[in-house]
SESEKE-427529 format. One record per residue (C-alpha): residue number from 1; x, y, z; residue in one letter. Coordinates in Angstrom, 3 decimals, m for minus. Example, Ala and Ser with C-alpha at 12.3 -4.5 7.8 and 13.67 -1.06 7.14 Angstrom:
# SESEKE-427529
+-----+----------+----------+----------+---------+
| num |        X |        Y |        Z | residuo |
+-----+----------+----------+----------+---------+
|   1 |   12.300 |   m4.500 |    7.800 |       a |
|   2 |   13.670 |   m1.060 |    7.140 |       s |
+-----+----------+----------+----------+---------+
This chain:
# SESEKE-427529
+-----+----------+----------+----------+---------+
| num |        X |        Y |        Z | residuo |
+-----+----------+----------+----------+---------+
|   1 |  m15.556 |  102.367 |  119.624 |       m |
|   2 |  m12.743 |  102.506 |  117.013 |       p |
|   3 |  m13.529 |  101.188 |  113.565 |       v |
|   4 |  m11.253 |   98.394 |  112.353 |       a |
|   5 |   m9.728 |   99.166 |  109.000 |       t |
|   6 |   m7.858 |   96.781 |  106.777 |       s |
|   7 |   m4.546 |   97.813 |  105.288 |       p |
|   8 |   m4.788 |   99.284 |  101.802 |       a |
|   9 |   m4.231 |   96.793 |   99.029 |       r |
|  10 |   m1.374 |   97.474 |   96.677 |       r |
|  11 |   m2.638 |   96.124 |   93.374 |       l |
|  12 |   m0.574 |   95.450 |   90.278 |       m |
|  13 |   m1.261 |   94.228 |   86.773 |       s |
|  14 |   m0.781 |   90.634 |   85.697 |       i |
|  15 |    2.141 |   91.718 |   83.499 |       a |
|  16 |    3.847 |   93.514 |   86.411 |       d |
|  17 |    3.217 |   90.540 |   88.707 |       a |
|  18 |    4.785 |   88.205 |   86.143 |       a |
|  19 |    7.804 |   90.472 |   85.847 |       e |
|  20 |    8.152 |   90.580 |   89.643 |       r |
|  21 |    8.186 |   86.753 |   89.858 |       l |
|  22 |   10.238 |   86.389 |   86.665 |       d |
|  23 |    7.581 |   84.242 |   85.014 |       c |
|  24 |    5.030 |   84.659 |   82.237 |       t |
|  25 |    1.638 |   86.360 |   82.533 |       p |
|  26 |    0.156 |   82.968 |   81.659 |       r |
|  27 |    1.624 |   81.552 |   84.891 |       t |
|  28 |   m0.002 |   84.340 |   86.918 |       i |
|  29 |   m3.347 |   83.658 |   85.192 |       r |
|  30 |   m2.968 |   79.948 |   85.989 |       r |
|  31 |   m2.279 |   80.770 |   89.664 |       y |
|  32 |   m5.487 |   82.821 |   89.688 |       i |
|  33 |   m7.549 |   80.095 |   87.982 |       s |
|  34 |   m6.319 |   77.382 |   90.394 |       t |
|  35 |   m6.885 |   79.567 |   93.456 |       g |
|  36 |   m3.190 |   79.798 |   94.333 |       t |
|  37 |   m3.400 |   83.567 |   93.890 |       l |
|  38 |   m6.465 |   85.776 |   94.223 |       r |
|  39 |   m7.293 |   88.067 |   91.322 |       g |
|  40 |   m9.296 |   91.267 |   91.703 |       y |
|  41 |  m11.462 |   92.473 |   88.854 |       r |
|  42 |  m11.519 |   96.212 |   88.241 |       v |
|  43 |  m14.298 |   96.935 |   85.786 |       g |
|  44 |  m15.398 |   94.410 |   83.195 |       p |
|  45 |  m11.948 |   93.365 |   81.907 |       r |
|  46 |   m9.101 |   94.609 |   84.076 |       l |
|  47 |   m7.581 |   92.087 |   86.525 |       i |
|  48 |   m5.150 |   92.999 |   89.282 |       r |
|  49 |   m3.320 |   91.036 |   91.980 |       v |
|  50 |   m2.378 |   92.148 |   95.482 |       d |
|  51 |    1.363 |   92.659 |   95.983 |       l |
|  52 |    1.255 |   91.184 |   99.515 |       a |
|  53 |   m0.506 |   88.036 |   98.258 |       e |
|  54 |    2.002 |   87.750 |   95.427 |       l |
|  55 |    4.920 |   88.008 |   97.854 |       d |
|  56 |    3.262 |   85.395 |  100.089 |       a |
|  57 |    3.748 |   82.857 |   97.284 |       l |
|  58 |    7.498 |   83.003 |   97.798 |       l |
|  59 |    8.865 |   80.255 |  100.045 |       c |
|  60 |   12.514 |   80.127 |  101.104 |       p |
|  61 |   14.489 |   77.039 |  100.180 |       i |
|  62 |   16.517 |   75.607 |  103.082 |       p |
|  63 |   20.263 |   75.951 |  102.784 |       t |
|  64 |   22.618 |   72.976 |  102.741 |       a |
|  65 |   23.722 |   73.635 |  106.319 |       g |
|  66 |   20.220 |   74.072 |  107.725 |       g |
|  67 |   18.923 |   70.482 |  107.589 |       h |
|  68 |   18.554 |   70.051 |  111.347 |       d |
|  69 |   16.521 |   73.266 |  111.693 |       a |
|  70 |   13.909 |   71.952 |  109.260 |       g |
|  71 |   13.565 |   68.743 |  111.247 |       l |
|  72 |   11.905 |   70.552 |  114.145 |       a |
|  73 |    8.576 |   70.369 |  112.338 |       s |
|  74 |    8.569 |   66.547 |  112.303 |       l |
|  75 |    6.275 |   65.021 |  114.884 |       t |
|  76 |    8.215 |   62.068 |  116.278 |       g |
|  77 |   11.513 |   62.536 |  118.091 |       a |
|  78 |   12.737 |   59.064 |  117.058 |       a |
|  79 |   11.916 |   59.775 |  113.422 |       q |
|  80 |   13.636 |   63.152 |  113.665 |       r |
|  81 |   16.765 |   61.569 |  115.171 |       d |
|  82 |   16.907 |   58.846 |  112.490 |       r |
|  83 |   16.546 |   61.370 |  109.711 |       l |
|  84 |   19.143 |   63.690 |  111.241 |       a |
|  85 |   21.579 |   60.766 |  111.464 |       a |
|  86 |   21.000 |   59.907 |  107.806 |       r |
|  87 |   21.544 |   63.501 |  106.765 |       l |
|  88 |   24.852 |   63.488 |  108.647 |       r |
|  89 |   25.891 |   60.301 |  106.830 |       g |
|  90 |   25.066 |   57.710 |  109.508 |       g |
|  91 |   22.650 |   54.802 |  109.219 |       h |
|  92 |   20.205 |   55.925 |  111.885 |       g |
|  93 |   18.658 |   52.684 |  112.835 |       g |
+-----+----------+----------+----------+---------+
């Protein structure tokens, strides 16, 4: 039976993570303390973050022309139609 292996973590320092996200190391430490980002302790003092987890924090912002595509996640069709009409400049109901 083959043994399942997890992909190797690519760890980076807090300073490098902050540079990658164009923020301060304090922000990265806050993400770790709130649980938004997982920190990995290496020895008694060294803290690293996983590059894949850091990249997972990034969320694309919808473009101005992509309003209708984002509406697909709404639950009610009537609500979706009203909102789409408002976004197009109509009254919608």
